[in-house]
N, C-alpha and C positions, 0 to 999 in steps of 0.2 A: 294701801295707804295712800296711793296714788290718786282715786276715787275718795277718800275722804278731805283730802287736800283742795281736791278739785270745788267740792260741793262749800266746803267753806271759802275758798274764794268766789263763785257764783253769788253767795250768800251775802260778801260783804259789798259786792256794786249794784247800786239802785236799779229797780228795776226799769226808772224810764231810761236811763242810761243802758241797762238793758236790749229793751228793745227798740233805741236807736239803730245799736249794732246791726241789728236781727233785719231791719228796713235794709241798712245799707249794702247788707250779702247780700242779699234778696237782688237788691237794684243792679248792682255794679257785678253781682258772679251768678246769677240764674237767669234774668233779664233777658241779656245780651243774647245767650246761650237757645232760649227759649224764642228769639224775634228773630234768631236769622235761620232761615229759609236750608232747607237742605238740599246740597247742589243739584242741579239736573243732572242728571248721564246722556250721555251722546244719543242712544236709544230716543230717550224721552223729549229731549229737542229737535229729532229730526220729526217725532211723531207731532209735535205743538208745530214746527215749521209747515210739514204738509197740511195740516188742518188750517192754518192760518191760509195758505196762499189756496188750498181749496175752495174756502167760506169766500172769498176774494178773486176770481178768474184776473189772470195775468193783471191780477196789482201786482207781487215781485217783481215780474219780470218786468211793468212797467218803470220801476223804482231805480233798476240796477242796470236794465237795459241802456246803452248810448241813442243817440238821437238818431233817426237813418239817416236825417241830412246831412246832418255830422260826419256818420260815421262812416257815409260815401265821399265827404272832402280826404276820411282820412287816409282809404283804402280806392281810393279810385272810382268806385260807385261798385264792388261787388262785395258781394259776399253778405249783404244788410240783408236781413229775414224781411219778406214780406207778408205773412201771415201764417195759420196753422196751416195743416196740414191738410190735403183737400181726401177724404174718401168714402166714398160714394159705390153707391150699387143700386142700378135699375135698367129703364130701357127707354132708349127714344127710339121717334120713329121716323123716318126720311121726309126730306122737302127736297122743291127744287134747286140745285144750285143757285148762289148768288155768287157766284165767284164766277171774275170775268173770263170767258174763253169756255165755259163745261156748264154755259145754260139747259144743256138736252140731258144732263144726270142728274140721281138724285142723292144727296148728299144730310147726312148725320151730324151736325158740330156738339160732340161728346163736351169739347171747353171749350169754350170760347176766350179769345184772350180779353185780356185782365185792360183795366183803365190804368193801372201801376208799371205796362211793360213789363209783368213780372218772368221770369223764367220758370217754366212745372218742371220738375225732375222725378219720375218716378217709372209705371208700371201698370199696363191697360190691360184685361184681360178680354175678350170680347168674343163674343157670340152672335151671324147676322145670319136670317132667312135666306140671304141672297149670296152668292158671291161679292166683295168688296175691296178696294183699298184702303191704305190707312195712311193720313197725311197728317204729320207733323209740321205746323206753320213757325215761321222763325223769323222775327223782328228785323226785319232789312232799313238800317238809316243813313240814307245816301242824300246830299244835298238835291233840290230840284234841277238844278242847272249841272247837273254831273249826269252826261249822259255816256252808257253804254253800247260799243259797238256792238257787229255780229262781229268782230274779226273776236270778240271775248266767246262765246259758242251760242248755245241754244238759252235763252234766259227765259221764254214760253213759260215758266215756273216760278217766276219773278213778277206777282202779281200788284194791284192794287183796293183791300178792300177795306170798307169800310173808313177813307181816310189814309189808311199805314200801309206803307208797302212790306210783301210777308212771302219769301222762298218756299214754297211748299215741296216739303221733303215726303218722299211715300217709302216709308218703313216695312211693310207689311202689306200681304195678303192673301183672301184666301176666305172662307166659312167664319174661321175662328183661327183664335191664336194669342199668344198672352206676352207682348211685347212692351220692352222696355224703352223711353222716351225721352227725350229733352228737349223743350219749345215753347213756345208760346202758346198754341191751341195744337189741339188734337181732332180731326176731324173724319168720317168713314165714307166714303166715296164708293157708288154705284154706278151701275146702266142709269137704262131709263123707267125702270122697275122701280115702284118704292119696296122700300123696305124695312125690316125690323130690328133695334140692335139690343140683346141683353150686357149690361158690361160690370167691371168690377174694375175702381180707378182710386188709387193709391197715390199720390204725388205731392208735393212737397213744393211752392212758391219759392222765388227768391229774386231780389232785385240785384241783376246782371250790370258789369259792369261793359259798354256798349263798344266796341272798339272796331273801328273803319280803317285797314288798312291796302289805301286805293291810289297809294303811291306810282306805282305800273299803270295804271287806268289812265289817273288826271298827266301824265307825260305822256301817254298817248295820246289823247285827244291835243293835248296843248303838237306836239308833232303834226297832227293831222291838220289843224287847224291854220297850221305854219305853211304846210305843205297848200294848203287851200288858197292861202292869202297870193303865194308864189305863183300858184298857174293862174288866178285871176290875172295875176302882172303880169307875167306872159300873153297873156288876151289883150292885155290892153295895150302890149309893146305892140304886138303884131298889128294891130289895127287902125 
């Protein structure tokens, strides 16, 4: 009964009107559903992000990471990334040392100081063909007018290398070792005979906040200068 009524109703509707209704149903009912893409899952999103990052190395980090200079201002210079990790494996042969006071020794600089003065933190595993000492260089930022008197101890290991001042810290010795370190450069030093070093290095560079708390040294120098002036005045008075 219902079907016959529907047929009669449809037969009374003009075909042009019926076609228009069908077009409207398709446009406003079916088309939006077809045009709307399926919602991306978390896994699909992660894969897409990884692929995009891999196709343009460093692009994502460059677009989101703060400028190193501005970050230095905000954090006092510490914590800003300097570059990607250093992962090296190889061999290096020794040469005559260029470190002042050690010209009669052989040396192999595995990691040289960087132009940006970044500090490297990592681990070095090495084997040398002769007994050697392992030194880590640490940047020393002192004003040219700041003198360090002998009362403050042995300063033979604070030297000027390539126009920069470094404190040389011995952190290991022997033919082989695996040594954690933090510093601006890594050097292997032997005696006067050449040697070769096989090594693996994994280190992360970062810009450091250089801090020099030398108030006691400044006060000591000032007091010594005053005492020297008083002694000169006394000598003049005696004359």
